[in-house]
N, CA, C and O atoms as a GROMACS GRO file, in nm:
protein
  536
    1MET      N    1   1.243  17.180   9.293
    1MET     CA    2   1.135  17.258   9.300
    1MET      C    3   1.192  17.363   9.238
    1MET      O    4   1.111  17.454   9.251
    2ILE      N    5   1.314  17.415   9.158
    2ILE     CA    6   1.335  17.539   9.048
    2ILE      C    7   1.302  17.449   8.951
    2ILE      O    8   1.290  17.514   8.847
    3ALA      N    9   1.277  17.303   8.926
    3ALA     CA   10   1.216  17.270   8.767
    3ALA      C   11   1.111  17.245   8.809
    3ALA      O   12   1.076  17.164   8.722
    4LYS      N   13   1.018  17.251   8.885
    4LYS     CA   14   0.883  17.226   8.848
    4LYS      C   15   0.810  17.354   8.874
    4LYS      O   16   0.686  17.352   8.877
    5TYR      N   17   0.886  17.478   8.895
    5TYR     CA   18   0.866  17.632   8.903
    5TYR      C   19   0.836  17.643   8.704
    5TYR      O   20   0.736  17.675   8.639
    6THR      N   21   0.908  17.621   8.682
    6THR     CA   22   0.884  17.665   8.514
    6THR      C   23   0.798  17.518   8.457
    6THR      O   24   0.722  17.549   8.365
    7LEU      N   25   0.794  17.406   8.483
    7LEU     CA   26   0.720  17.310   8.462
    7LEU      C   27   0.578  17.363   8.476
    7LEU      O   28   0.497  17.321   8.394
    8ALA      N   29   0.533  17.452   8.574
    8ALA     CA   30   0.414  17.454   8.636
    8ALA      C   31   0.316  17.556   8.552
    8ALA      O   32   0.202  17.594   8.576
    9ALA      N   33   0.441  17.598   8.400
    9ALA     CA   34   0.319  17.716   8.318
    9ALA      C   35   0.243  17.648   8.274
    9ALA      O   36   0.245  17.525   8.280
   10SER      N   37   0.161  17.716   8.221
   10SER     CA   38   0.032  17.690   8.129
   10SER      C   39   0.051  17.657   7.961
   10SER      O   40  -0.030  17.592   7.895
   11GLU      N   41   0.165  17.709   7.913
   11GLU     CA   42   0.191  17.674   7.809
   11GLU      C   43   0.352  17.631   7.783
   11GLU      O   44   0.431  17.695   7.853
   12TYR      N   45   0.400  17.550   7.711
   12TYR     CA   46   0.553  17.521   7.656
   12TYR      C   47   0.564  17.560   7.524
   12TYR      O   48   0.467  17.552   7.447
   13ARG      N   49   0.662  17.596   7.492
   13ARG     CA   50   0.704  17.671   7.404
   13ARG      C   51   0.728  17.509   7.261
   13ARG      O   52   0.718  17.395   7.305
   14ILE      N   53   0.744  17.520   7.180
   14ILE     CA   54   0.742  17.404   7.049
   14ILE      C   55   0.842  17.442   7.002
   14ILE      O   56   0.869  17.561   6.988
   15SER      N   57   0.945  17.306   6.955
   15SER     CA   58   1.070  17.336   6.830
   15SER      C   59   0.954  17.344   6.732
   15SER      O   60   0.831  17.343   6.738
   16SER      N   61   1.080  17.357   6.610
   16SER     CA   62   0.993  17.389   6.470
   16SER      C   63   0.971  17.222   6.430
   16SER      O   64   0.863  17.185   6.383
   17LYS      N   65   1.071  17.136   6.450
   17LYS     CA   66   1.033  16.956   6.461
   17LYS      C   67   0.925  16.916   6.551
   17LYS      O   68   0.860  16.817   6.516
   18ALA      N   69   0.888  16.978   6.671
   18ALA     CA   70   0.833  16.924   6.705
   18ALA      C   71   0.676  16.916   6.669
   18ALA      O   72   0.588  16.830   6.681
   19LEU      N   73   0.687  17.089   6.601
   19LEU     CA   74   0.562  17.125   6.590
   19LEU      C   75   0.521  17.030   6.427
   19LEU      O   76   0.409  16.990   6.398
   20ALA      N   77   0.627  17.015   6.357
   20ALA     CA   78   0.610  16.902   6.253
   20ALA      C   79   0.520  16.801   6.315
   20ALA      O   80   0.411  16.772   6.266
   21TRP      N   81   0.566  16.750   6.418
   21TRP     CA   82   0.544  16.588   6.494
   21TRP      C   83   0.380  16.625   6.527
   21TRP      O   84   0.287  16.548   6.503
   22PHE      N   85   0.370  16.737   6.576
   22PHE     CA   86   0.224  16.796   6.618
   22PHE      C   87   0.102  16.775   6.496
   22PHE      O   88  -0.008  16.720   6.506
   23HIS      N   89   0.159  16.835   6.390
   23HIS     CA   90   0.089  16.854   6.260
   23HIS      C   91   0.055  16.730   6.207
   23HIS      O   92  -0.059  16.698   6.171
   24THR      N   93   0.195  16.633   6.202
   24THR     CA   94   0.184  16.511   6.145
   24THR      C   95   0.096  16.422   6.224
   24THR      O   96   0.039  16.335   6.158
   25ASN      N   97   0.072  16.424   6.356
   25ASN     CA   98  -0.008  16.326   6.460
   25ASN      C   99  -0.188  16.430   6.428
   25ASN      O  100  -0.303  16.387   6.445
   26LYS      N  101  -0.157  16.526   6.393
   26LYS     CA  102  -0.305  16.560   6.392
   26LYS      C  103  -0.336  16.647   6.583
   26LYS      O  104  -0.440  16.664   6.646
   27ILE      N  105  -0.251  16.666   6.601
   27ILE     CA  106  -0.278  16.754   6.743
   27ILE      C  107  -0.314  16.902   6.766
   27ILE      O  108  -0.240  17.000   6.770
   28ASP      N  109  -0.414  16.896   6.777
   28ASP     CA  110  -0.481  17.027   6.796
   28ASP      C  111  -0.427  17.139   6.913
   28ASP      O  112  -0.451  17.128   7.033
   29LEU      N  113  -0.356  17.236   6.858
   29LEU     CA  114  -0.274  17.302   6.965
   29LEU      C  115  -0.349  17.422   6.979
   29LEU      O  116  -0.284  17.524   7.003
   30SER      N  117  -0.494  17.430   6.968
   30SER     CA  118  -0.583  17.486   7.024
   30SER      C  119  -0.647  17.448   7.152
   30SER      O  120  -0.727  17.516   7.216
   31ALA      N  121  -0.600  17.321   7.183
   31ALA     CA  122  -0.670  17.274   7.298
   31ALA      C  123  -0.547  17.238   7.392
   31ALA      O  124  -0.425  17.241   7.373
   32GLU      N  125  -0.627  17.203   7.506
   32GLU     CA  126  -0.551  17.196   7.627
   32GLU      C  127  -0.524  17.056   7.630
   32GLU      O  128  -0.600  16.970   7.584
   33TYR      N  129  -0.418  17.038   7.683
   33TYR     CA  130  -0.376  16.845   7.724
   33TYR      C  131  -0.294  16.836   7.884
   33TYR      O  132  -0.214  16.924   7.914
   34ALA      N  133  -0.319  16.741   7.961
   34ALA     CA  134  -0.269  16.708   8.037
   34ALA      C  135  -0.147  16.718   8.007
   34ALA      O  136  -0.116  16.712   7.888
   35ARG      N  137  -0.038  16.738   8.113
   35ARG     CA  138   0.097  16.766   8.134
   35ARG      C  139   0.132  16.586   8.074
   35ARG      O  140   0.219  16.564   7.990
   36SER      N  141   0.095  16.538   8.101
   36SER     CA  142   0.131  16.364   8.110
   36SER      C  143   0.139  16.294   7.953
   36SER      O  144   0.204  16.199   7.908
   37ARG      N  145   0.041  16.387   7.894
   37ARG     CA  146  -0.014  16.335   7.780
   37ARG      C  147   0.119  16.284   7.646
   37ARG      O  148   0.117  16.187   7.571
   38PHE      N  149   0.206  16.377   7.657
   38PHE     CA  150   0.331  16.396   7.547
   38PHE      C  151   0.443  16.369   7.659
   38PHE      O  152   0.556  16.403   7.623
   39TYR      N  153   0.434  16.319   7.778
   39TYR     CA  154   0.578  16.275   7.825
   39TYR      C  155   0.602  16.137   7.854
   39TYR      O  156   0.507  16.059   7.866
   40GLY      N  157   0.717  16.100   7.867
   40GLY     CA  158   0.755  15.949   7.900
   40GLY      C  159   0.856  15.893   7.803
   40GLY      O  160   0.878  15.936   7.690
   41LYS      N  161   0.920  15.784   7.866
   41LYS     CA  162   1.025  15.731   7.821
   41LYS      C  163   0.989  15.702   7.676
   41LYS      O  164   1.066  15.736   7.587
   42ASP      N  165   0.882  15.645   7.651
   42ASP     CA  166   0.847  15.605   7.527
   42ASP      C  167   0.782  15.707   7.431
   42ASP      O  168   0.728  15.659   7.331
   43SER      N  169   0.779  15.840   7.448
   43SER     CA  170   0.732  15.940   7.393
   43SER      C  171   0.883  15.993   7.268
   43SER      O  172   1.004  16.011   7.284
   44SER      N  173   0.799  16.002   7.161
   44SER     CA  174   0.888  16.094   7.053
   44SER      C  175   0.955  16.253   7.093
   44SER      O  176   1.044  16.320   7.041
   45LEU      N  177   0.855  16.276   7.225
   45LEU     CA  178   0.863  16.400   7.260
   45LEU      C  179   0.967  16.418   7.412
   45LEU      O  180   0.975  16.332   7.500
   46MET      N  181   1.029  16.531   7.410
   46MET     CA  182   1.074  16.554   7.550
   46MET      C  183   1.058  16.700   7.594
   46MET      O  184   1.054  16.792   7.512
   47TYR      N  185   1.044  16.724   7.768
   47TYR     CA  186   1.002  16.850   7.775
   47TYR      C  187   1.132  16.882   7.864
   47TYR      O  188   1.171  16.831   7.969
   48GLU      N  189   1.190  17.001   7.774
   48GLU     CA  190   1.310  17.090   7.842
   48GLU      C  191   1.322  17.205   7.885
   48GLU      O  192   1.280  17.298   7.815
   49HIS      N  193   1.387  17.233   8.019
   49HIS     CA  194   1.398  17.375   8.072
   49HIS      C  195   1.504  17.460   8.000
   49HIS      O  196   1.625  17.440   8.002
   50SER      N  197   1.443  17.548   7.943
   50SER     CA  198   1.545  17.646   7.807
   50SER      C  199   1.676  17.714   7.927
   50SER      O  200   1.778  17.771   7.886
   51ILE      N  201   1.653  17.698   8.032
   51ILE     CA  202   1.757  17.711   8.133
   51ILE      C  203   1.776  17.619   8.261
   51ILE      O  204   1.711  17.620   8.366
   52PRO      N  205   1.884  17.538   8.225
   52PRO     CA  206   1.884  17.400   8.326
   52PRO      C  207   1.824  17.476   8.492
   52PRO      O  208   1.808  17.584   8.550
   53ALA      N  209   1.814  17.376   8.501
   53ALA     CA  210   1.768  17.416   8.650
   53ALA      C  211   1.890  17.416   8.770
   53ALA      O  212   1.884  17.453   8.888
   54SER      N  213   1.998  17.362   8.695
   54SER     CA  214   2.092  17.366   8.756
   54SER      C  215   2.159  17.496   8.761
   54SER      O  216   2.190  17.523   8.877
   55ILE      N  217   2.186  17.568   8.691
   55ILE     CA  218   2.171  17.714   8.646
   55ILE      C  219   2.112  17.808   8.749
   55ILE      O  220   2.164  17.875   8.838
   56ILE      N  221   2.018  17.796   8.719
   56ILE     CA  222   1.925  17.856   8.810
   56ILE      C  223   1.940  17.831   8.946
   56ILE      O  224   1.918  17.935   9.009
   57ARG      N  225   1.973  17.723   9.030
   57ARG     CA  226   1.961  17.689   9.135
   57ARG      C  227   2.169  17.780   9.233
   57ARG      O  228   2.201  17.833   9.339
   58LYS      N  229   2.240  17.739   9.096
   58LYS     CA  230   2.360  17.848   9.123
   58LYS      C  231   2.347  17.958   9.130
   58LYS      O  232   2.405  18.022   9.217
   59ILE      N  233   2.244  18.030   9.016
   59ILE     CA  234   2.215  18.181   9.063
   59ILE      C  235   2.183  18.249   9.152
   59ILE      O  236   2.225  18.359   9.185
   60LEU      N  237   2.055  18.146   9.223
   60LEU     CA  238   1.950  18.165   9.330
   60LEU      C  239   2.102  18.139   9.473
   60LEU      O  240   2.124  18.224   9.559
   61LEU      N  241   2.172  18.025   9.463
   61LEU     CA  242   2.265  18.011   9.572
   61LEU      C  243   2.373  18.171   9.547
   61LEU      O  244   2.385  18.234   9.652
   62ASP      N  245   2.426  18.216   9.460
   62ASP     CA  246   2.495  18.297   9.447
   62ASP      C  247   2.434  18.478   9.465
   62ASP      O  248   2.501  18.582   9.459
   63SER      N  249   2.288  18.458   9.486
   63SER     CA  250   2.271  18.622   9.486
   63SER      C  251   2.226  18.637   9.640
   63SER      O  252   2.239  18.567   9.741
   64ASP      N  253   2.158  18.786   9.607
   64ASP     CA  254   2.139  18.818   9.746
   64ASP      C  255   2.018  18.789   9.786
   64ASP      O  256   1.926  18.849   9.730
   65PRO      N  257   1.979  18.667   9.917
   65PRO     CA  258   1.848  18.589   9.933
   65PRO      C  259   1.726  18.660   9.967
   65PRO      O  260   1.625  18.607  10.013
   66SER      N  261   1.742  18.801   9.938
   66SER     CA  262   1.600  18.875   9.956
   66SER      C  263   1.495  18.816   9.878
   66SER      O  264   1.524  18.756   9.774
   67GLU      N  265   1.371  18.825   9.918
   67GLU     CA  266   1.257  18.803   9.832
   67GLU      C  267   1.232  18.830   9.703
   67GLU      O  268   1.193  18.755   9.614
   68ALA      N  269   1.273  19.002   9.700
   68ALA     CA  270   1.296  19.054   9.547
   68ALA      C  271   1.368  18.998   9.455
   68ALA      O  272   1.317  18.993   9.343
   69SER      N  273   1.516  18.937   9.474
   69SER     CA  274   1.591  18.878   9.419
   69SER      C  275   1.580  18.789   9.386
   69SER      O  276   1.605  18.769   9.267
   70VAL      N  277   1.528  18.664   9.479
   70VAL     CA  278   1.470  18.540   9.434
   70VAL      C  279   1.352  18.532   9.341
   70VAL      O  280   1.340  18.456   9.244
   71GLN      N  281   1.278  18.611   9.378
   71GLN     CA  282   1.156  18.640   9.267
   71GLN      C  283   1.202  18.691   9.116
   71GLN      O  284   1.150  18.668   9.007
   72ASN      N  285   1.286  18.746   9.140
   72ASN     CA  286   1.354  18.798   9.000
   72ASN      C  287   1.419  18.678   8.904
   72ASN      O  288   1.415  18.661   8.782
   73VAL      N  289   1.473  18.613   8.999
   73VAL     CA  290   1.593  18.487   8.959
   73VAL      C  291   1.444  18.395   8.895
   73VAL      O  292   1.441  18.367   8.775
   74LEU      N  293   1.352  18.364   8.968
   74LEU     CA  294   1.277  18.265   8.932
   74LEU      C  295   1.202  18.281   8.814
   74LEU      O  296   1.171  18.195   8.731
   75GLN      N  297   1.166  18.448   8.818
   75GLN     CA  298   1.085  18.485   8.683
   75GLN      C  299   1.175  18.480   8.556
   75GLN      O  300   1.130  18.476   8.442
   76GLY      N  301   1.272  18.482   8.578
   76GLY     CA  302   1.352  18.485   8.448
   76GLY      C  303   1.412  18.362   8.420
   76GLY      O  304   1.491  18.352   8.327
   77SER      N  305   1.380  18.256   8.501
   77SER     CA  306   1.441  18.116   8.454
   77SER      C  307   1.412  18.050   8.382
   77SER      O  308   1.437  17.930   8.396
   78GLY      N  309   1.340  18.101   8.262
   78GLY     CA  310   1.344  18.045   8.134
   78GLY      C  311   1.194  17.988   8.116
   78GLY      O  312   1.101  18.015   8.193
   79TYR      N  313   1.184  17.902   7.996
   79TYR     CA  314   1.078  17.841   7.963
   79TYR      C  315   1.084  17.695   7.980
   79TYR      O  316   1.176  17.652   8.050
   80VAL      N  317   0.988  17.598   7.921
   80VAL     CA  318   0.972  17.456   7.927
   80VAL      C  319   0.970  17.464   7.774
   80VAL      O  320   0.896  17.554   7.735
   81VAL      N  321   1.026  17.400   7.680
   81VAL     CA  322   1.041  17.351   7.554
   81VAL      C  323   1.015  17.213   7.512
   81VAL      O  324   1.084  17.115   7.540
   82VAL      N  325   0.914  17.216   7.446
   82VAL     CA  326   0.872  17.044   7.369
   82VAL      C  327   0.988  16.996   7.252
   82VAL      O  328   0.943  17.047   7.149
   83VAL      N  329   1.073  16.946   7.228
   83VAL     CA  330   1.176  16.939   7.167
   83VAL      C  331   1.128  16.758   7.107
   83VAL      O  332   1.034  16.694   7.155
   84MET      N  333   1.210  16.712   7.006
   84MET     CA  334   1.233  16.601   6.974
   84MET      C  335   1.344  16.499   7.038
   84MET      O  336   1.440  16.560   7.084
   85ARG      N  337   1.350  16.394   7.046
   85ARG     CA  338   1.448  16.336   7.131
   85ARG      C  339   1.606  16.349   7.065
   85ARG      O  340   1.713  16.364   7.125
   86ASP      N  341   1.580  16.335   6.910
   86ASP     CA  342   1.716  16.377   6.848
   86ASP      C  343   1.738  16.509   6.858
   86ASP      O  344   1.852  16.547   6.831
   87GLU      N  345   1.650  16.594   6.892
   87GLU     CA  346   1.719  16.752   6.911
   87GLU      C  347   1.767  16.748   7.092
   87GLU      O  348   1.830  16.836   7.151
   88ASP      N  349   1.730  16.657   7.134
   88ASP     CA  350   1.814  16.649   7.292
   88ASP      C  351   1.919  16.590   7.271
   88ASP      O  352   2.008  16.615   7.352
   89ILE      N  353   1.947  16.508   7.176
   89ILE     CA  354   2.083  16.460   7.135
   89ILE      C  355   2.178  16.547   7.077
   89ILE      O  356   2.299  16.524   7.078
   90ALA      N  357   2.116  16.664   7.017
   90ALA     CA  358   2.205  16.763   6.945
   90ALA      C  359   2.242  16.846   7.050
   90ALA      O  360   2.364  16.862   7.052
   91LEU      N  361   2.178  16.908   7.143
   91LEU     CA  362   2.205  16.936   7.294
   91LEU      C  363   2.352  16.886   7.372
   91LEU      O  364   2.455  16.945   7.405
   92ARG      N  365   2.309  16.764   7.381
   92ARG     CA  366   2.404  16.676   7.454
   92ARG      C  367   2.543  16.670   7.343
   92ARG      O  368   2.657  16.673   7.389
   93SER      N  369   2.524  16.664   7.223
   93SER     CA  370   2.651  16.697   7.125
   93SER      C  371   2.726  16.814   7.180
   93SER      O  372   2.847  16.809   7.199
   94GLN      N  373   2.668  16.897   7.199
   94GLN     CA  374   2.693  17.032   7.214
   94GLN      C  375   2.752  17.060   7.354
   94GLN      O  376   2.774  17.178   7.379
   95GLY      N  377   2.781  16.974   7.444
   95GLY     CA  378   2.760  16.959   7.598
   95GLY      C  379   2.654  17.087   7.649
   95GLY      O  380   2.679  17.164   7.742
   96LEU      N  381   2.548  17.090   7.577
   96LEU     CA  382   2.436  17.185   7.615
   96LEU      C  383   2.348  17.126   7.733
   96LEU      O  384   2.274  17.210   7.785
   97THR      N  385   2.343  17.015   7.778
   97THR     CA  386   2.224  16.941   7.854
   97THR      C  387   2.239  16.985   7.964
   97THR      O  388   2.137  16.952   8.025
   98ARG      N  389   2.309  17.044   8.034
   98ARG     CA  390   2.304  17.098   8.159
   98ARG      C  391   2.381  17.248   8.194
   98ARG      O  392   2.396  17.288   8.310
   99LYS      N  393   2.414  17.303   8.106
   99LYS     CA  394   2.463  17.433   8.100
   99LYS      C  395   2.439  17.515   7.984
   99LYS      O  396   2.440  17.466   7.871
  100MET      N  397   2.421  17.614   8.003
  100MET     CA  398   2.419  17.712   7.853
  100MET      C  399   2.553  17.752   7.825
  100MET      O  400   2.648  17.745   7.903
  101PRO      N  401   2.554  17.811   7.667
  101PRO     CA  402   2.666  17.860   7.641
  101PRO      C  403   2.799  17.959   7.734
  101PRO      O  404   2.771  18.044   7.818
  102ASP      N  405   2.920  17.927   7.700
  102ASP     CA  406   3.002  18.016   7.780
  102ASP      C  407   2.993  18.166   7.793
  102ASP      O  408   3.042  18.236   7.881
  103THR      N  409   2.915  18.204   7.680
  103THR     CA  410   2.940  18.367   7.668
  103THR      C  411   2.780  18.382   7.718
  103THR      O  412   2.734  18.496   7.713
  104TRP      N  413   2.714  18.303   7.754
  104TRP     CA  414   2.584  18.334   7.831
  104TRP      C  415   2.573  18.379   7.925
  104TRP      O  416   2.673  18.349   7.990
  105HIS      N  417   2.478  18.468   8.008
  105HIS     CA  418   2.466  18.514   8.139
  105HIS      C  419   2.322  18.576   8.165
  105HIS      O  420   2.241  18.619   8.083
  106PHE      N  421   2.313  18.566   8.317
  106PHE     CA  422   2.150  18.524   8.339
  106PHE      C  423   2.112  18.689   8.263
  106PHE      O  424   2.183  18.790   8.253
  107GLY      N  425   1.982  18.663   8.222
  107GLY     CA  426   1.901  18.806   8.166
  107GLY      C  427   1.898  18.807   8.002
  107GLY      O  428   1.816  18.863   7.929
  108ASP      N  429   2.034  18.715   7.958
  108ASP     CA  430   2.029  18.698   7.842
  108ASP      C  431   1.899  18.626   7.755
  108ASP      O  432   1.781  18.610   7.789
  109ASN      N  433   1.964  18.594   7.642
  109ASN     CA  434   1.847  18.489   7.543
  109ASN      C  435   1.801  18.346   7.637
  109ASN      O  436   1.886  18.258   7.642
  110PRO      N  437   1.707  18.328   7.688
  110PRO     CA  438   1.668  18.197   7.752
  110PRO      C  439   1.714  18.059   7.654
  110PRO      O  440   1.732  17.938   7.663
  111PHE      N  441   1.717  18.156   7.568
  111PHE     CA  442   1.709  18.002   7.431
  111PHE      C  443   1.825  17.970   7.370
  111PHE      O  444   1.837  17.895   7.274
  112ALA      N  445   1.940  18.046   7.446
  112ALA     CA  446   2.074  18.049   7.356
  112ALA      C  447   2.148  17.877   7.336
  112ALA      O  448   2.236  17.856   7.253
  113ARG      N  449   2.092  17.767   7.428
  113ARG     CA  450   2.130  17.629   7.431
  113ARG      C  451   2.094  17.592   7.278
  113ARG      O  452   2.174  17.532   7.206
  114TYR      N  453   1.978  17.630   7.241
  114TYR     CA  454   1.905  17.596   7.110
  114TYR      C  455   1.954  17.641   6.990
  114TYR      O  456   1.964  17.568   6.892
  115ASP      N  457   1.989  17.773   6.993
  115ASP     CA  458   2.068  17.882   6.894
  115ASP      C  459   2.159  17.788   6.846
  115ASP      O  460   2.170  17.733   6.737
  116ALA      N  461   2.238  17.780   6.975
  116ALA     CA  462   2.402  17.738   6.964
  116ALA      C  463   2.405  17.584   6.932
  116ALA      O  464   2.506  17.528   6.891
  117SER      N  465   2.252  17.502   6.962
  117SER     CA  466   2.277  17.355   6.899
  117SER      C  467   2.177  17.354   6.756
  117SER      O  468   2.129  17.245   6.721
  118GLY      N  469   2.151  17.460   6.686
  118GLY     CA  470   2.084  17.474   6.560
  118GLY      C  471   1.946  17.409   6.556
  118GLY      O  472   1.883  17.358   6.463
  119ILE      N  473   1.911  17.428   6.712
  119ILE     CA  474   1.750  17.387   6.690
  119ILE      C  475   1.647  17.557   6.685
  119ILE      O  476   1.653  17.672   6.731
  120GLN      N  477   1.579  17.490   6.617
  120GLN     CA  478   1.482  17.610   6.540
  120GLN      C  479   1.361  17.595   6.679
  120GLN      O  480   1.336  17.490   6.737
  121LEU      N  481   1.304  17.714   6.706
  121LEU     CA  482   1.194  17.730   6.805
  121LEU      C  483   1.043  17.770   6.717
  121LEU      O  484   1.051  17.882   6.667
  122SER      N  485   0.946  17.718   6.697
  122SER     CA  486   0.845  17.793   6.650
  122SER      C  487   0.773  17.883   6.756
  122SER      O  488   0.820  17.896   6.869
  123ASN      N  489   0.644  17.953   6.710
  123ASN     CA  490   0.636  18.055   6.761
  123ASN      C  491   0.456  18.002   6.835
  123ASN      O  492   0.352  18.059   6.867
  124ASP      N  493   0.504  17.886   6.833
  124ASP     CA  494   0.364  17.800   6.878
  124ASP      C  495   0.390  17.764   6.992
  124ASP      O  496   0.507  17.752   7.030
  125PHE      N  497   0.284  17.739   7.069
  125PHE     CA  498   0.312  17.671   7.212
  125PHE      C  499   0.206  17.513   7.200
  125PHE      O  500   0.136  17.481   7.104
  126LEU      N  501   0.227  17.431   7.337
  126LEU     CA  502   0.182  17.355   7.379
  126LEU      C  503   0.081  17.426   7.508
  126LEU      O  504   0.131  17.507   7.586
  127LYS      N  505  -0.043  17.391   7.516
  127LYS     CA  506  -0.126  17.422   7.591
  127LYS      C  507  -0.110  17.312   7.712
  127LYS      O  508  -0.118  17.195   7.675
  128VAL      N  509  -0.084  17.338   7.878
  128VAL     CA  510  -0.099  17.244   7.931
  128VAL      C  511  -0.189  17.242   8.071
  128VAL      O  512  -0.239  17.349   8.105
  129LYS      N  513  -0.210  17.139   8.145
  129LYS     CA  514  -0.278  17.115   8.285
  129LYS      C  515  -0.226  17.000   8.297
  129LYS      O  516  -0.171  16.910   8.233
  130GLY      N  517  -0.283  17.046   8.466
  130GLY     CA  518  -0.290  16.909   8.565
  130GLY      C  519  -0.134  16.852   8.616
  130GLY      O  520  -0.040  16.931   8.607
  131LYS      N  521  -0.117  16.755   8.654
  131LYS     CA  522  -0.010  16.715   8.731
  131LYS      C  523   0.132  16.748   8.676
  131LYS      O  524   0.167  16.709   8.565
  132ILE      N  525   0.216  16.826   8.761
  132ILE     CA  526   0.394  16.837   8.692
  132ILE      C  527   0.428  16.688   8.661
  132ILE      O  528   0.401  16.600   8.742
  133GLN      N  529   0.479  16.666   8.560
  133GLN     CA  530   0.577  16.558   8.536
  133GLN      C  531   0.686  16.570   8.524
  133GLN      O  532   0.721  16.636   8.427
  134ARG      N  533   0.790  16.515   8.610
  134ARG     CA  534   0.930  16.534   8.595
  134ARG      C  535   1.000  16.420   8.637
  134ARG      O  536   1.123  16.417   8.631
   0.00000   0.00000   0.00000
């Protein structure tokens, strides 16, 4: 459910390499697309959580169980980022597929994994709608 919270956003941030892929494939980023359009094992792209759901789960379990605290954690749970499959390999090679950099603390830069892996993010977004893909 934690992962679905961020996946429910109406916009996903795009890495610079993924942005080049969208431009090469003449994808109009002003349009809105079904979440499933660019998702799947045969796709060149992947949807990544900027802060892994396992990290958010641990923060929730270690936090005050009040509604305000839970809401604060969920609202700070990061974003979905569209990356190329080789960028996911870069995260994996840095040991950052399911964790954040060792010096990261909740509330710090939610994109710290990408910075540590040399993955540049664009300022562009993919507008999405429809059924959540997981």
